[in-house]
KOLDOLUM-949759 format. One record per residue (C-alpha): x, y, z. Coordinates in steps of 0.5 Angstrom, whole numbers, plus 500, padded with zeros to 3 digits. Layout:
<gugus>
XYZ
...
</gugus>
This chain:
<gugus>
486464550
490469554
488476553
493481550
496485556
493492555
498498554
496505555
494509549
499513546
498521546
496523539
501527536
499534534
500535526
505540524
502545519
506543513
504536514
497538514
498543508
501537504
495532506
490537504
494539497
490535493
483535493
479528494
473526490
467523493
469516492
475517495
472520501
467514501
472509501
475513507
469513511
468505510
475505512
473508519
467504520
471498519
477500523
482499517
488504517
488507510
493510506
494518507
491523502
498525499
500517499
494516495
495522490
502519489
500512487
496515482
501519479
506513479
502509476
501514470
508516470
510508469
504507464
502502468
497496466
498491471
499493479
499488485
496491492
498487498
492490503
486492500
483495506
476499504
479501497
482507498
489506495
486501490
482507488
488511487
491506483
486504478
485512477
492512475
492505471
491505463
484505461
484497461
489496466
488491472
489491479
490485483
489486490
490481496
487481503
485476508
479480510
473478505
469484509
474489507
474487500
466487500
467494502
472496496
468493491
462497493
467503492
469501486
462500483
460507485
466510482
464506475
470501475
468495471
469489475
474486471
479491472
479489480
481482481
480482489
483475492
481474499
487470502
494470505
499475501
504470502
500464499
497468493
504472491
508466489
502464484
503471480
507471474
514473474
515480471
508481469
507487473
508495473
507497480
507493487
504497493
505494500
501495505
500488509
502485515
508489517
512482520
511479513
514486509
521483508
518477504
513481500
519485498
522479495
516477491
516484488
523483486
520477482
513480480
516487477
518488470
524492469
522499470
517497474
516501481
515498488
512502493
512500501
507504506
509506513
516505512
518510517
513506522
510512525
517515526
520509530
525507525
529513526
529512533
535507535
532506541
526503539
526495538
519494537
518488532
514492527
520497527
526492527
522489521
522495517
529497518
530490515
526492509
530498508
536495508
534489504
532494498
538498499
542491498
538488492
541489486
534490482
532496486
534503486
531506492
529513495
525514502
520519502
517523508
510522505
504520510
507515514
513514510
514511503
519507500
520507493
524503489
525503481
527496479
532496474
</gugus>
């Protein structure tokens, strides 16, 4: 198998003061911090603090009892969703990496979340999502394989009830989406996602500069 050619590491961008202020605005609890440490140890990207806070708020605003998460990671976003779900609400979270889900389970257990409330499914999202029930979910959060995001959105249109909410993370692709000269695969796919959500009759979308960009869409 040929090795992937190495490219020079991108120079880290300085975080603007207002962005740092936003990220620090909502304090993170000990379990959220533990989930972030687990993410760092596994080398798994995690939802930003502002994204996690917004997920909790959105789940509460729609009175969510059932949510789907594509991309469990080490439990940062799952924990935020569970905090916003109703006390008997259930999170269905899909990830191809069992090791990541084991870390998330430990985070949820330490936070006192009953195992029945977090249904973690190890596998390909595109294999699992078609097995989930139509119109049975209040919120779908997408943070999976960027190249499959268009298909995730199509599944979300089927899974969400009327009045439900779709949330797509990394919608700005590190700012690349706004650069017409950038034709990287992930960037092109995310532009296709934005176009698809704008043209689907089922969705009323808005794009927010939260974290790495959040695409929110209300399902009519």
